[in-house]
N, C-alpha and C positions, 0 to 999 in steps of 0.2 A: 807734863812729859816725864816726870819721874819714875812713873810705874814701867818696869821692863817688860810687863805681859804683852804681847803683841799677838793678835789673831789675824791670819791672812785667809781670806776665801778667795777662790778664783771661781769666775762665772763664765759661761759660754758666751763666745762672740761671734760677730759675723753671721753666716748662715745656719750655725750651730746653736745661735740664739734665736734669731728671728724667722728663719725659713718655715713656712707652714703651709698647708692647704686643706681644703674641705676632705681631701683624700683621707687625711687622718683622723677625721671625725669619727669613722667608724670603729676606730681602735679603742675610744674613749666613750663610746655608747653605753648609757647607764649609768657612768660614774657621776659622783655628786659634784665634783669640780673637774671638769676635764680641761685638758692642756690644750690650748689653741694658739701655739706660738709663744713668743717671749720666753723662751726657756731659761735664758740667761736671767731674766727678771725673777723667774721662780728660784733660779739658783740663790740670788741675793735674798730672797724671802726666806728661804731656807736657812741662811746662815744667821739672819735677823732672828728666827725661832730658836736656834741653837743658843744664841746670846740669852734669850729670855730663859731658857731652861738650865743655863749655866752659870750666868754672870754671877750669882749669889756665891758661889764656890771661890771667887776670886776675889770676893770682898765687894762687889759691885750691887746696884739697885737696879732690878729689872724695871721699875717704874720711872727710871731717870735714865733713858738710852736716848742719845741724839744721833741723828742719821744726815750726814753732811756730804754734798758732792759738789764738784765744779765741772762746768761744760757737760761732757757726756754723763758724767756723775751726776749732776744737776738734774738731767734728764731722768736718770734712775731714781734719785732721791723724789722727784715729784712724781714719778709713777709708782714708787712704794706708798707715798702720801695719798694718791689717788686710791689705790686698792684699799689702803686701811680706812679711808674716808667712806668709800661708798658701800664697801662689804663690812657693814657694821656688825655682822655677826661673828666674824673673825676677832680674836684678841689683838690689842694693841701691841705692836712689837718695838715700837720706839715713842717717845713722847713729844720729843723737839725735831725741828728740821732746819737746816740751812740749804737753799737752793740758790747756788752761785753760778751766774752767768749761763742759764740755760733752762727755764721753765719748760714743760713739756707742752704748754698751749702754743699754737701757733708754730709748732715743729712737726717732725715727720710721722705722722699717724697714717697707717696703711689699714686699709679695708680687707675684708676677706676676698672680695673680687679681685683686688689688686695682687695680693699674695698668690692666689690661684693662677694669675697671669705668669707671674714670675716662675712659679712651679712647673707651669706648662712649658716654657722656655728653656727652663734648665732640661727637661725630658726630651724636647725636640733636639736639643744639641747633642744629645746622646743616642739619638735615634729610636726613642721608645715612642711607639703609638699605638696605646691600649686603652680600651673601654673600661676597664677593671680597676677601680680604685686601689684594690690590694696588690695587683701587679705594679701598679705606677709607684706605690709605696716601696716596694720591695727593690724595685729598679732604682730608686733614689738610693735607699739603703745601701745597696750594691756599690755606689759610687764611691771609691776612696777618699778619704778626708782632704787630701791635699788637692785632688781633682775637682772636688766640689767647691773648695776654696777658690780654686783657679777659674771655674766656671761661673761662678758668682761674684768675684772679687773685683772684676774690673768695672768702672762707673759706666762704660759704655753699654754693658749688659743691663744693669738695674739701678745704677745711681747709689744713693745713700740709703743704707736699711731704715725702715720705719718701724716704730711700736706699734703692734697690730691691734686693733679695736677688738679686744677680745672678751669684753664683760668682766674683766678683773682688774687689769693695770690701767686701761681705758675702758670704763665701765657703761659703754653704750655700744650697740651694734653698729650704728651709723655715727660715725664722729662729729660732734658738735661742740665747739670749744667753749662757746658762751654758755650753753646748758652743763656741760661736763665739769669745767675746772672752775666756773664762778658761782656755782650752786650752793650756797651756805659756806660756813667755815669748815677747814679742813679738821679731820679728827686726829688733833695733836694740842699738846698745851700751848705750844708756840710755834710760829714759823718765821724765818727770818729769810729774806728773799733779796738779791740785790745784782748789780751789774757793775761794768768798767766804762768809763767815759768813751773809749775808742775801741769798742768791740769790732768796729768795722774792718779792723786790720785783717780779720780772718777771711773776709769776702774778696779781697782786692783780685785774688787771682780767679777767683769765680765769675766776678762780674766782666772781667776782660774777655772772659770766652762766650759772653753774651752780646746781644744787639740790643739797641732801644727798642726795637720792635718786639722783643720778648717780653719786656716789661710791659710795654703799653698793651700787649696781647692778654697777658695775665691780669692787669687792672681792668680792662674792658670786658673780660669773662665774667667779673663779679659786679662792675660798677657801670654806670651809663659812660658814654663818651665824654660827656661834660664834666662829670667828676674825675675821670682819670686825668683829663687835661687840666684840672683846677689842682689835683694833687701834685702832678708833674710841675706845674709852675710855681707851687710852693717851694720847690727846690732849685728853681730857676731853670728847668728843664723843658724840651718839647720835643715833638717828634722829630724836629729837624736837628736836634742836638747831635754835634760831631763826637765820636768815641775818642776824646783826647783825654789827658791826665786828669784834667780838672772834672770831666765827666765821669770819669771812672771813678774819683774820689768820691763824688756825689752819690753815684749808684751805690757804692759800698756804704754809704751813709744810711741811703734807703733801706739797705738789706739789714743793716744794724737796727733801725727803728722797727722793721716788720718782726725781726727774730728776737730781739733782746728788750729794747727800751718799751714798746707798747705792752707785750704781755707781761713783763716783769711789774710794770706800774699798775695794769689792770687787776692783776691777783693782790698786789699789795694793798690796793684801795679798797677791795671788795670782801677781804678776809678781815674780820675784827680782831682775831689774835695773831697778827703779824706786823712786822715793821720792815722797812725798807732801807737799803743802804746804797751808797753810790761811791765808786772808787774813781777819783780824779787825778791822783798823783800819776806822775809820767815815768818813763824809763829813762834814767839819767846816763847811761851807758854810750859814749860816744861810737864803740864798736858794734853796737847792736844793727841789725840790718834795718833797711828803710821803713819795713812795716811795723817795727817795734821802737825804733828811737823816737824819743821826744813824745812819745804816746801812752795813754794809760789804755794799753791794750789788753786783749784778751789773755787771761791767765797772770797779769801782772799782780793781783791780789795773792797769789799763791807765793810769788816771789817774798811777799812781805809776811804773810800769816807764818810761813814755814821758816823764816829768817836764814833760808840759805844764802842770802847775799849780804848779811851783816859785815862779814869780813871785808868785803869788797867795798860796801859804803864806807867802813870805818877807814880803810886804807886811803879812800879817794876824798875823805872829809865830808863826805855826803851826810851831815848830821841830821838834817831834817828826814832824809829817808830812813835812817838808821832809827830815829826816834819813832817815827811813824810804824817801822816794822815790829817795834817793841809794843807799841799801842794796840797795833792789830792782833800780833800773836796772843798777848794776854787777853783781848777781847774774845777772841773765839775760844780759849781755853776756860775763860769765865763762864761763856755760854754753855759749854759742855758741861760745866760743874752747877749747871742750874742758876746761874746769876744774868744779869743783863750783860749786853755787850758795851753799852753805854747808857748813861743816865736816861731814864724816861722812856726807854725801848719798850718796856712792859705796856706802856700807855699809847703805843703806836708812833711815837717819836722816831723819826728817821734821822740818818747819819750820812755825812759825806767825809770820805777818808781822802785828804790831800796833803799837799806838801806842809801846810800849815798845821797838820794834825788832824784831829778829829771835830767836825763841826756838827753839833746836834741842832736840827732844825724842827719846828713844831707843825709846819704845814708840808705834807708831803712833796706838793709841787715845787716846793723850794729847794728840795735835796738835789735837783740838776743843776741849781744855780746858773741856769742858761735859759732865757726868755725864748730864744728862737727855738732850742730843743722843746720847750713848752709848747710852743705853736703848734710845732709838727705833730707832737704827741696828741694834742687835742682834736687834729683832723683825723688822725688813725683812731682815735676813741670813736669819733662819729660813724667811722667806717664799721666798728664792731669787730671783736676779737676773732669769730668765726671766719669773716670774710679775709681779715688780714692773713689768717692762717692759710687760707686758701691761695690767696694771692702769692705769698712767700712760697708756698711749696710749688706752685706753678711755674714760678719764675725761678727759683733758686735750686730746689731739690732735684728737679728733673733736667738740669741744665746740661749734663753730658749724655743724657740718653739719646741716642741717634735715631729713634722711632718717634718722628714728630707727633704722631697721633697718640702718642702715649705721654706726651710732655704734661698734659694737664688732667691727669688722673690722679685723683686726691686718695 
């Protein structure tokens, strides 16, 4: 971090990133690489291409670029890795990647059909009823940016935006996670992928807005009734479970297993040039809210990697957290410089970052250090990543959509 050179590139977000319709296809007819949504991801790709063209002018090596992202940044990193892998005719724009708490598999992948529906709902909301694709596109372009953001920004309208299965960043026309994300090694020298022990904290609010019936409906849409009951019983739940604090905690754990634990472990285990890490150190601050206090919550890794809290750790005598922050910060910097984060990483050895420091483990399953968690993971592995993704999207992603018939559109 001694180099003062910094490059900041902005990319489009919300509807300006994702909103797409087949109405737009006519504009790209005949082009070699038509844009089909995911405009913000193309912005990111453009920035990576700029780095490739110019990094040598700053003393850098275009063959040693690392792409890293956390949470939504992890989705972006995985999407860029996916494009680089499956579009092998394109030059590589980075050689290493870190996917922190958010692989794209089992995430929000939207089909063309789903985006056409959202597009149509926006047009209907402004009173446009035309059979002409050109007229519909022009009507959308006439909407002021603030108004378009308002029309699409409320979760009651469209829920959380999803990456479009455009044949570039998700290189299949019909999304199938098992085939798309697990087919062969990614096109990179090495990939590091990991999560935190208590990612479930991000789902507390969401699951309180859902009923047990919604989870059961999602499970039974992909599995038999007997399989659904067996999975619920593994967590100590049934159709008759009351929505009390204990049940809400368990439901948030199920959401974590679907969204983070299962896809992270599946990908790490099927990629030969990859290693997995797990963060188990907890938030030590008493003033933290209940969703974070005493938990290895979502984003706690950033607190340590960037060393933002080192002064607070030192002032409160939190020596273990201070030491771990130093270890993790150096590990990430070493990786950016082409080294291993921990000894044996290049051979697939996994690591756990806890209050005792870094623990290297030879067997991937041991990285969780939790036999109960391993048991749950094995059950979801049997279900398969594709169905896990569909269940997660049906239960979690469309939770705020007030149109029941659309809750289960993938």
